[in-house]
Backbone as numpy.savetxt, mean C-alpha at the origin, in Angstrom:
# Nx Ny Nz CAx CAy CAz Cx Cy Cz
-20.41 15.59 5.31 -20.01 14.22 5.54 -19.50 13.58 4.25
-18.40 12.89 4.38 -17.83 12.18 3.25 -18.11 10.70 3.47
-18.85 10.10 2.54 -19.24 8.69 2.71 -18.15 7.78 2.16
-17.64 6.91 3.05 -16.63 5.94 2.66 -17.33 4.62 2.30
-18.10 4.13 3.24 -18.94 2.94 3.04 -20.31 3.30 3.62
-21.32 2.44 3.44 -22.62 2.75 4.05 -22.57 2.91 5.57
-21.59 2.28 6.22 -21.51 2.35 7.68 -20.49 3.36 8.18
-19.57 3.79 7.32 -18.51 4.71 7.76 -18.60 6.01 6.98
-18.74 7.11 7.73 -18.72 8.45 7.15 -17.70 9.29 7.91
-16.96 10.11 7.17 -16.00 11.02 7.80 -16.60 12.40 7.87
-16.43 13.05 9.01 -16.86 14.43 9.13 -15.79 15.30 8.48
-16.19 16.31 7.73 -15.24 17.15 7.02 -14.34 17.94 7.95
-14.76 18.09 9.21 -13.92 18.82 10.17 -12.70 17.99 10.61
-12.71 16.68 10.34 -11.57 15.83 10.68 -10.43 15.97 9.68
-10.73 16.56 8.52 -9.74 16.68 7.45 -9.27 18.12 7.38
-7.96 18.31 7.36 -7.38 19.65 7.28 -6.73 19.81 5.90
-7.13 20.85 5.19 -6.60 21.12 3.85 -5.76 22.39 3.87
-4.54 22.30 3.36 -3.67 23.47 3.21 -3.35 23.60 1.73
-3.36 24.83 1.26 -3.01 25.08 -0.14 -1.60 25.66 -0.18
-0.74 25.01 -0.97 0.66 25.40 -1.05 1.04 25.61 -2.52
2.19 26.21 -2.75 2.63 26.40 -4.13 3.00 25.06 -4.73
2.62 24.91 -5.97 2.79 23.64 -6.65 4.09 23.59 -7.42
4.63 22.37 -7.54 5.80 22.16 -8.38 5.38 21.61 -9.73
4.09 21.36 -9.90 3.58 20.75 -11.12 3.30 21.77 -12.20
2.39 21.45 -13.13 2.10 22.35 -14.25 1.43 23.64 -13.78
1.58 24.70 -14.57 0.91 25.94 -14.23 1.52 27.14 -14.91
2.63 26.97 -15.60 3.24 28.08 -16.32 3.71 29.16 -15.36
3.44 30.41 -15.70 3.88 31.52 -14.85 3.11 31.57 -13.54
1.92 31.00 -13.55 1.09 30.98 -12.33 1.72 30.17 -11.21
2.61 29.25 -11.55 3.12 28.31 -10.57 3.85 29.02 -9.42
4.42 30.19 -9.71 5.14 30.93 -8.67 4.26 31.92 -7.90
3.02 32.12 -8.35 2.15 33.12 -7.75 0.98 32.52 -6.98
0.40 31.44 -7.52 -0.85 30.92 -6.98 -0.60 29.59 -6.27
-1.20 29.43 -5.11 -1.06 28.19 -4.35 -2.14 27.21 -4.78
-1.82 26.35 -5.73 -2.82 25.42 -6.25 -2.68 24.01 -5.69
-1.52 23.66 -5.19 -1.33 22.31 -4.66 -2.05 22.17 -3.32
-2.49 20.96 -3.04 -3.24 20.69 -1.81 -2.44 19.72 -0.95
-2.38 20.04 0.33 -1.77 19.14 1.30 -2.89 18.76 2.29
-3.34 17.52 2.20 -4.44 17.04 3.03 -3.86 16.33 4.24
-4.37 16.64 5.42 -3.94 15.98 6.66 -5.16 15.35 7.31
-4.99 14.07 7.67 -6.08 13.35 8.34 -5.48 12.61 9.53
-5.96 12.96 10.73 -5.45 12.35 11.96 -6.19 11.05 12.21
-5.57 9.95 11.82 -6.19 8.63 11.94 -6.31 8.24 13.41
-5.28 8.52 14.18 -5.25 8.10 15.59 -6.38 8.72 16.40
-6.77 9.96 16.09 -7.81 10.66 16.86 -9.19 10.65 16.20
-9.33 9.96 15.07 -10.60 9.98 14.35 -11.65 9.11 15.04
-12.79 9.70 15.43 -13.85 8.90 16.06 -14.69 8.13 15.02
-14.51 8.45 13.75 -15.33 7.84 12.70 -14.89 6.44 12.32
-13.64 6.08 12.61 -13.10 4.80 12.17 -12.99 3.80 13.32
-13.37 2.54 13.09 -13.16 1.51 14.10 -11.66 1.23 14.27
-11.29 0.66 15.40 -9.88 0.46 15.72 -9.16 -0.44 14.71
-9.80 -1.52 14.26 -9.12 -2.41 13.31 -8.86 -1.73 11.98
-9.78 -0.85 11.56 -9.60 -0.10 10.30 -8.45 0.89 10.46
-8.37 1.53 11.63 -7.27 2.48 11.90 -5.92 1.80 11.76
-5.81 0.62 12.36 -4.54 -0.11 12.32 -4.16 -0.47 10.89
-5.12 -1.01 10.12 -4.83 -1.38 8.73 -4.51 -0.15 7.89
-5.22 0.96 8.15 -5.02 2.20 7.39 -3.60 2.74 7.59
-3.13 2.74 8.82 -1.77 3.23 9.08 -0.74 2.31 8.42
-1.02 1.02 8.36 -0.12 0.09 7.68 -0.10 0.32 6.19
-1.27 0.57 5.60 -1.36 0.81 4.16 -0.76 2.16 3.77
-0.86 3.15 4.65 -0.39 4.49 4.33 1.12 4.52 4.17
1.83 3.67 4.88 3.29 3.61 4.75 3.95 4.91 5.12
4.76 5.46 4.21 5.52 6.67 4.51 4.65 7.93 4.50
3.42 7.82 4.05 2.51 8.98 4.09 2.00 9.24 5.50
2.17 8.27 6.40 1.71 8.43 7.78 2.89 8.83 8.68
2.63 9.77 9.57 3.66 10.18 10.51 3.63 9.27 11.74
4.57 9.46 12.63 4.63 8.65 13.85 3.43 8.93 14.76
2.86 10.12 14.62 1.70 10.51 15.44 0.39 9.96 14.91
0.42 9.29 13.76 -0.80 8.74 13.18 -1.55 9.72 12.30
-0.82 10.65 11.69 -1.44 11.63 10.78 -1.03 11.27 9.36
-2.03 11.10 8.49 -1.75 10.81 7.09 -1.70 12.13 6.33
-0.63 12.31 5.54 -0.47 13.52 4.73 -0.48 13.11 3.26
-1.41 13.68 2.51 -1.51 13.41 1.07 -1.35 14.72 0.32
-0.41 14.74 -0.64 -0.18 15.94 -1.46 -0.72 15.69 -2.85
-1.46 16.67 -3.38 -2.00 16.58 -4.73 -1.65 17.86 -5.47
-0.90 17.73 -6.57 -0.53 18.91 -7.36 -0.55 18.62 -8.85
-1.34 17.63 -9.24 -1.39 17.22 -10.64 -2.09 18.26 -11.53
-3.12 18.89 -10.99 -3.93 19.81 -11.79 -3.54 21.26 -11.53
-4.07 22.15 -12.36 -3.73 23.58 -12.25 -4.68 24.35 -11.35
-5.75 23.71 -10.89 -6.70 24.43 -10.04 -6.76 23.80 -8.65
-7.05 24.66 -7.68 -7.18 24.18 -6.30 -8.29 23.15 -6.19
-9.40 23.41 -6.83 -10.58 22.55 -6.70 -10.30 21.13 -7.18
-9.67 21.02 -8.36 -9.39 19.68 -8.88 -8.37 18.95 -8.01
-7.37 19.66 -7.52 -6.38 19.04 -6.64 -7.01 18.63 -5.31
-7.95 19.43 -4.84 -8.68 19.10 -3.60 -9.48 17.81 -3.80
-10.19 17.72 -4.93 -10.96 16.51 -5.23 -10.05 15.29 -5.35
-8.89 15.47 -5.99 -7.92 14.38 -6.16 -7.41 13.87 -4.80
-7.08 14.80 -3.90 -6.58 14.42 -2.57 -7.67 13.68 -1.79
-8.90 14.18 -1.84 -10.00 13.52 -1.13 -10.29 12.13 -1.72
-10.20 12.02 -3.05 -10.43 10.73 -3.71 -9.36 9.72 -3.29
-8.11 10.17 -3.18 -7.04 9.27 -2.77 -7.22 8.83 -1.32
-7.65 9.75 -0.46 -7.89 9.40 0.94 -9.03 8.39 1.06
-10.14 8.63 0.38 -11.28 7.71 0.47 -10.91 6.33 -0.10
-10.12 6.30 -1.18 -9.69 5.01 -1.75 -8.82 4.25 -0.75
-7.94 4.97 -0.07 -7.07 4.34 0.93 -7.89 3.78 2.10
-8.87 4.54 2.55 -9.71 4.09 3.67 -10.56 2.90 3.24
-11.12 2.95 2.02 -11.92 1.81 1.53 -11.09 0.54 1.47
-9.83 0.68 1.07 -8.95 -0.49 1.01 -8.67 -1.02 2.42
-8.57 -0.11 3.40 -8.32 -0.51 4.78 -9.54 -1.16 5.42
-10.75 -0.81 4.93 -11.98 -1.38 5.49 -12.07 -2.87 5.15
-11.57 -3.26 3.97 -11.63 -4.67 3.57 -10.73 -5.50 4.47
-11.32 -6.50 5.08 -10.52 -7.39 5.92 -9.73 -8.34 5.05
-8.44 -8.50 5.34 -7.66 -9.43 4.54 -8.12 -10.86 4.79
-8.14 -11.66 3.72 -8.56 -13.05 3.89 -7.51 -13.81 4.67
-7.97 -14.67 5.54 -7.05 -15.47 6.33 -6.38 -16.52 5.47
-5.10 -16.71 5.67 -4.39 -17.72 4.92 -4.60 -19.06 5.59
-5.07 -20.01 4.79 -5.23 -21.37 5.33 -3.98 -22.14 4.96
-3.24 -22.61 5.95 -2.01 -23.32 5.64 -2.31 -24.61 4.88
-1.56 -24.85 3.84 -1.76 -26.05 3.03 -0.49 -26.87 3.01
-0.60 -28.12 2.62 0.57 -28.99 2.51 0.67 -29.47 1.08
1.89 -29.81 0.65 2.05 -30.32 -0.71 1.32 -31.65 -0.87
0.76 -31.87 -2.06 0.05 -33.12 -2.32 1.02 -34.30 -2.43
0.45 -35.49 -2.50 1.25 -36.71 -2.56 2.09 -36.76 -3.84
1.51 -36.36 -4.96 2.22 -36.38 -6.24 3.38 -35.38 -6.23
3.18 -34.20 -5.66 4.25 -33.19 -5.59 5.39 -33.70 -4.72
5.05 -34.36 -3.65 6.06 -34.93 -2.75 6.88 -35.98 -3.50
6.21 -36.85 -4.25 6.89 -37.90 -5.01 7.79 -37.29 -6.09
7.31 -36.26 -6.78 8.13 -35.59 -7.80 9.39 -35.01 -7.20
9.26 -34.39 -6.04 10.40 -33.80 -5.36 11.44 -34.86 -5.01
10.98 -35.98 -4.47 11.90 -37.04 -4.09 12.57 -37.67 -5.32
11.81 -37.84 -6.41 12.40 -38.37 -7.65 13.50 -37.44 -8.17
13.24 -36.14 -8.14 14.24 -35.19 -8.62 15.49 -35.25 -7.76
15.32 -35.41 -6.45 16.47 -35.51 -5.55 17.27 -36.78 -5.85
16.57 -37.89 -6.11 17.27 -39.15 -6.41 18.05 -39.03 -7.72
17.42 -38.42 -8.73 18.09 -38.24 -10.02 19.35 -37.40 -9.87
19.24 -36.33 -9.13 20.38 -35.44 -8.91 21.49 -36.17 -8.16
21.10 -36.96 -7.16 22.08 -37.74 -6.39 22.81 -38.74 -7.26
22.06 -39.43 -8.17 22.69 -40.40 -9.08 23.69 -39.70 -9.99
23.30 -38.54 -10.51 24.18 -37.78 -11.39 25.48 -37.42 -10.67
25.38 -36.99 -9.45 26.57 -36.61 -8.69 27.42 -37.82 -8.35
26.76 -38.97 -8.09 27.55 -40.17 -7.76 28.33 -40.64 -8.98
27.83 -40.43 -10.19 28.56 -40.80 -11.40 29.84 -39.98 -11.55
29.84 -38.78 -11.04 31.03 -37.94 -11.13 32.14 -38.44 -10.21
31.80 -39.16 -9.15 32.77 -39.57 -8.13 33.45 -40.90 -8.44
32.98 -41.65 -9.43 33.45 -43.02 -9.61 34.84 -43.09 -10.20
35.75 -43.83 -9.55 37.04 -44.23 -10.06 38.04 -43.13 -10.32
39.32 -43.50 -10.39 40.37 -42.54 -10.70 40.35 -42.16 -12.17
40.85 -41.01 -12.48 40.83 -40.52 -13.85 42.19 -40.76 -14.49
42.23 -40.94 -15.80 43.47 -41.21 -16.52 44.38 -40.00 -16.58
43.80 -38.83 -16.73 44.61 -37.64 -16.95 45.18 -37.03 -15.69
44.84 -37.58 -14.52 45.35 -37.01 -13.28 46.68 -37.61 -12.87
């Protein structure tokens, strides 16, 4: 079990890990050993996550999520499978933790009386300036 929060745990069977050849560091090993990790997590079918968390998670995942609701995370920063595996799992748990937090509701506000007065004063000043440009015929025309 992977603990996300005290109330949410993911079963390791819900996460699919594939090891692929890495494009990152590794020297001559890079063409021989599959050190990069491709983590797949099916958000849509996961029984561990509440529905509201699933919705926020798919929104946060962006292009990492497929149309079917599967999040794909690739990790190839390190030269070993184990470190890349840990990196991919850490990124997934961080993403889920962020999705668990409910966004604060925006309380609509209105401009204060002083801000309203400043805005109107600025408009009047600008209007006066423009009216000065319009006065009378010019000598050079």
